[in-house]
N, C-alpha and C positions, 0 to 999 in steps of 0.2 A: 761769172766765169768758177767750173770744178776744179778739184783737184783730187785724183785720185791716189791712194797712200801702196805702198806693198808691201810689207813688211815680213822678211823672210829671214830663217831660221831664231836658234835661241834669242840672240843678242837684238837682231832686229825686231823680234813678236814682246819681248818684253820693254825696249826703247817704245814699241808703239802702244803699249798698254796704258804706261805714263802718258805719253804723249797725248791721247784720247780723254783721259783723264782729266787733263788739262786744258782740250777744248773744249769739253763739258764746264767747268768751273769756268772759265770765259765765257762763255753764252750761257749761261744758266742752264744747261739743259741737265735733265734729272740722270740718276741711270737708268733706269728703264727707257731713256731714249725721247721723254717727252721733257716739254715746260712748267717750270713753277709759276711764271712769269711772263709769257711772250713780249717782247717788245713789241711793238706796234710800226715804230717806223726805221726797226733792223733787220736786215735780211743777209746779214754776213755770215751768218753760218752756213750758208746754204753752199756755200764754195768745198765746204769737209762734211757736211752733214745732207741726205735727199730724204724729202717727207714722202712716208707712205699715206696709205688713204686712211690710215684709222690715225693719221695727225701723231702718229712717232716718226722721229728722226734719228734714222741710220748711217753711220760714219761711209762714208765712200770708202771702203779700206778692207785690203785681201791680207788675212795673216796664215801664212803657210809655215809649215815645219816639217818633216820626215819623221820628228820624233815626236809625242802627243803630251808629255808631260809638261810642254810651256807654254802651248794652246791652253790644254786642261784648266789652268789658273787662271784664265780670260776666260773661260767657260762656266768655270763654278763660282768667279770671284764678284765682286761689289758692280762690275759693270758687264754682269752675263748677260742682262736682258737686252743689253745697245745693239749688242751687234747680230748681224742675219749670220744663220747657222751657217748656210753654204759658206761665206764668208771667210770662215774659220777652216782651214785644210790641212791635213796632220796624216802624216803614213804610219806603221806599224815597231820602224826603227829608224835609228839614228844614220846619218852615213859616216859616224868614226872621223868626222872631219878628214873626210877622202874626196876629194870632189868628183871623182870619177864614177866611185860607187853612189853618188846624189843622182850624175846627170847619166849614165848610162846603166845602171841599172833601177835599185829599190826606189829610186826617186825618177823615173820617166817617165812612167803612168801619170805622175801628177803635176810634169811640166802643160798639159794641156787642159786638163783640171784648171788648173790656175790661170791660164790662158786663156779659157772659155770664164773663167768669173770677170776677170778684168773686162774683157770685150761686153759682158752685160752694164757694166757699171759704167764704161763710157758716153761720155754724153758731148765732148768737147777735143776738138784737134788740136794738139798743143804743138807749138811752133817756137822757136827761141834763135834769138840774136845776142846772143848773150858772146859769141869772140869773135874773132877777127879769121879764125884761121877753123876748119871741121872735128881736127882731130886732138888741139886742144879748148877741152870743155870740160876740167876738172876745178869748181870755183873750191876757192879759200873761206874757210866758213871763220868767223871772230868774233867772241860774245862779250861784254863789259855790262855791268860790275858781274863779275863772279864768285860771290865771299858769303860768307856767313854771317849767321845773323847777329855773331856776337862780336864779328871784325867792322859790321857796317858801322857802329859805333861812332869808330875811330878813322876810318876814314871821309875824305871831301867828297869823292865822287859827282865832281860837275860835270859838264859837259866839254868842257875843254880834258879834264881826266879822263873820261870813259872813252873818247876818239883818240886819244893818246893812244890808251891801252888797248885799242882796237890793230895797233899795228909792232905789237907787242907778241915775240913768240910766246908769252904762258898763258897767252886769252885766246890763242889758234885751235881750234878740233882737228889738227894734221899737223905734225911733228916737222918741221922745218924751221930756213929763219929768212922771214922774206928781207930785213936785211942784206942779201945776199944774191936776191933777183930784183927783180923789176915790175911792176906792176903796170898791165894792160887796162886793166878796169876796178873800178870801186862801185858796189854801191853801200851808203848807210842807212838803216834802219832806225830811226828814234824812238822810241816811247815815255811818256812820261810829261815830265815837268822842262821842256826844251823849248827854247824858241829859237827862231831862225837867227838872230845874231849874235846867239852864243855861238849857234853851227860853223855861223863865218867867221868869227873870232878864231875857233878849235883848228875849222880847215887852213885858215893862216897861217898858223902856230906851224903846223905839221907840212907844209909847202917849205918851210926854211933849215927842216933837218935833212943832213946830207946823206944819212943811212937811209931814207927812204929816196929809192929809185922808181923811175917812171920811163917806160919802152923810150927810145932817141926817136923813132919813127913819128911818133904824135906831133903834129906840127900847130896845132892847137893849145898844148897844154892842159891845164886845168880847166874842165867848164863841169859849175855847179850847179844846179838844179834844185832847187825846194822841193817838195810835193807837201803841201799843207794835205794834212786826212785823216779822218776822223772814221771808227772801228766801219762807220757804213761806207766808205769812202773805197775803206780798202782791207779788203777783208786776210788778203796774204798780210801786208804789213802787222793787220793785226795776232798774226800767230806766228811772224816772223822772228820774234824777238824771244822768245823762253829758251832755255835751256835746254829742255827734254828737241824742244822741234826743229835749234840745232843738229842737233844728232842724228835727226832725222832726217833732213837734210841731206847732210853726208853720208851716210848710208842707203839714200834712196835711191831706188833704179834709173828714175825719172829726174836727178837730179839738176844736169842740165838744162831740164825744160823747165822747170819750178822756178826758176830764176824771173823776175820780170824787169828787172832792168838791161836797159837796151845798149850796146856797143858800135857804134860802127866804123868798118875799119880804118875808116883815117882820123878818128877821131876820139881821143879818152874823155871816156865821160866818169864825173866823180858825180854820181846822182845820191840825193840826198830826199828821204820819205822822214814825216813826220806825223807820229799821230797819240792825238796828248792823253791816251788813256795809259794809266801804271800799269808795268807789269803783274800779272796774275801768277799768285806763288800757290804750291800746291797745301792742305793746313798739316803740317805735321813734317813739312819738307827740311833739306839744310840749308836749301838759297833764305838770305834776307830779304824782305818786301821792302824794297827801293823806290825812290822816287822818279829814275831814270835810268833808260837802257840804254843801248843800241847793239846792235848785230850790221854785222860787214863782211858783206860776199866779196869774194875780191879775184880778180884771175892774176897769177904771177909766176911768173917764174920760177921761182923759189920754191912751187912745189914738185919739180924733178926732182926735187934732195926724195923725197919719197919713195920715185922710184925707183933715184940711184942705188939707195941702200935695200930693195926689194929684189933688185937685181943682183946684188951681191953676197944678198943672202941666198938667193936662187943659185949662184954661180958653185957656190961653195957645196951644197947640199947634191946638186946635180955630178959635178964632177965626182963625185962618188957612188953617183946612183941609186944616192939614199930616198929610199918609200917608193923609188920608180914602179918596183914590182905589185904595190899595193893597187896604182892605178892602172898598170897594165893588165892587169889580171883584172879587173873592171869592166874591159872592155875598150881604155882608151890605147892609142897609137903613141907610142913613145914619140915619134916625130912631132907629136904638137906642143911638147915640149921645148923643141927647138923654135919651131914656129912663133908659140908665145912669146920669147927671150926675144925676137929679130923684132916682132911688136914693140916692144917697150922699149928696146933700143933705139927702133924707130920713134917713140915718143919721146925719151929723153934727147935724143937730133931736136927734133920741133922744137922744144922749150928753149936751147941752145941758141936755134936760130935766132929767135923773138928777141934772145936777150941781147943778141951783138949785132944785129940787121941795124942799121941807122936810117932814118930817112935822107940823108946824103948820100951814101951809097946805092938807097934804092934810084935818086934823081940822076946820078952820073952813070948808073947802067941805062938808065933810060936814053 
């Protein structure tokens, strides 16, 4: 199964560049796209790299930015030979933080170009069954431990400790408090020195915490399935548990189809995967080399807090028509603001209904 990564804008390109460095370190691929010592029994790299006729491995990725500077750092950096030139798309000037300027005017001609490059990379039709409702497809990503080398010597970092950390706000990649919402699904991906027995004990401890709630309409409660796998068995799992990749998942346009945990509309799944290879760190980086780590992808109603904050800030600015003239001047209609606000309101309502609906109410209604 192949994955295509699309890195957009300054942040997207910079994060993507760091991700591909980590990918190469994970698989032993050199900066020029060749193997130093290619393993005969490991083809997990094929998920993110495609092989050329010259035995070079090129990332299945597109980098797009209207301003050249950041992409030029990739073109001239250590991994400049890794990427195909056609997959690095730039313009001549940036959009100055103006969506309409990038979408309707100076960036308009780059949209078709980017889509054409993506079509050339597409080899697989992706599907998803991550959530029970079509609009509620924004996963909350959590990683533990996020710790420096200096602190690592003073921390326990047991399976129970890192599992518990995944349910704490400080380890999330989105600012919201999961204790204020309800979980619909969780997929926990472990790496390193982890055994199923320790995972089961950690999950049992989580179930006893009153602050962690799950939707009421789930009739079966917890369902834990442990998937034991190594690099060859799951290259998705191989990459999911690194901080750089988590940021990529969050900003990735294909986030809702990038995950492989499945959730049936009437069944809550807490799915667990274990990869016995420890996480790889970038030499000279800030993160500590640890024996074990976990990434959690969850679907929780708490993420609606992010939409509520966005709506509040939008309402304050739009009431004063702040910056609206810059968008309208680039060809955007003012009515699009109202439409977007209505869409976000509907999204907030969807999450609210999921949190309040109960299995008993549905039975009474039927």
